[in-house]
C-alpha positions in Angstrom: 0.0 -0.1 0.2 1.3 3.5 -0.8 2.6 5.7 2.6 1.1 8.8 1.8 -2.7 10.1 1.6 -5.2 12.3 2.4 -7.3 12.8 5.5 -10.8 12.0 4.3 -12.3 12.0 8.3 -11.7 12.1 11.8 -13.1 12.0 15.2 -11.6 13.5 18.7 -11.8 10.5 21.0 -11.9 11.9 24.7 -13.5 8.6 26.5 -11.8 5.3 25.9 -10.3 2.1 27.7 -8.7 2.4 31.1 -5.0 2.8 29.8 -5.4 4.8 26.7 -4.3 8.4 26.9 -7.2 10.7 26.1 -7.6 12.9 23.6 -6.7 11.3 20.4 -7.6 11.4 16.9 -8.8 8.3 15.3 -8.7 9.0 11.6 -9.8 7.5 8.4 -7.5 7.8 5.3 -7.7 7.7 1.7 -4.5 6.6 0.3 -3.0 7.3 -2.8 -4.2 4.4 -4.5 -7.8 4.9 -3.4 -7.5 2.1 -0.4 -9.1 3.7 2.5 -7.7 2.4 6.0 -8.5 3.8 9.6 -5.4 4.8 12.1 -4.6 7.2 14.4 -3.6 10.6 13.3 -0.5 11.8 15.6 2.0 14.8 15.6 -1.0 17.5 15.4 -3.1 18.9 18.1 -6.5 17.3 18.9 -8.4 20.6 18.0 -10.7 21.1 15.3 -8.6 24.4 14.3 -5.7 22.5 13.6 -7.1 19.6 11.3 -8.0 20.0 7.9 -10.0 17.6 5.4 -8.0 16.5 2.6 -4.9 17.4 4.5 -1.8 15.3 3.1 -0.5 12.8 5.6 2.1 10.2 5.7 1.8 6.9 7.0 4.6 5.7 9.5 5.4 3.2 11.8 6.0 3.6 15.1 6.0 2.1 18.8 2.6 1.3 19.6 2.1 3.6 22.2 4.0 2.1 24.7 2.8 -1.8 24.6 4.6 -4.5 24.9 4.0 -8.7 25.0 4.7 -10.5 28.1 8.6 -11.0 26.7 9.2 -7.2 26.8 8.9 -6.7 23.4 7.2 -3.2 21.4 4.4 -4.0 19.3 4.7 -1.9 16.1 1.7 -0.1 14.5 0.9 2.1 11.6 0.0 6.1 12.3 -0.6 9.3 10.2 1.0 12.3 10.3 0.7 15.6 8.0 2.8 15.8 5.7 6.2 17.2 6.2 6.3 20.7 4.7 
């Protein structure tokens, strides 16, 4: 799948399961090939004034919010972040 796309929709989550930091931005992104995927938008304030529909984003892979398996290995997940400059 492509590593870039545009923000289609989002929701700022203020309440979640225990242990999940809030607020966070749950987003749906249309990738450059037309595939739509859901994930979290990071590196932008969870404020509607700072988030624009159709904003270009990159897919990044990072530590899954500090979560680890029973052997202490970090989980890796994908996230979206605003396209650099």
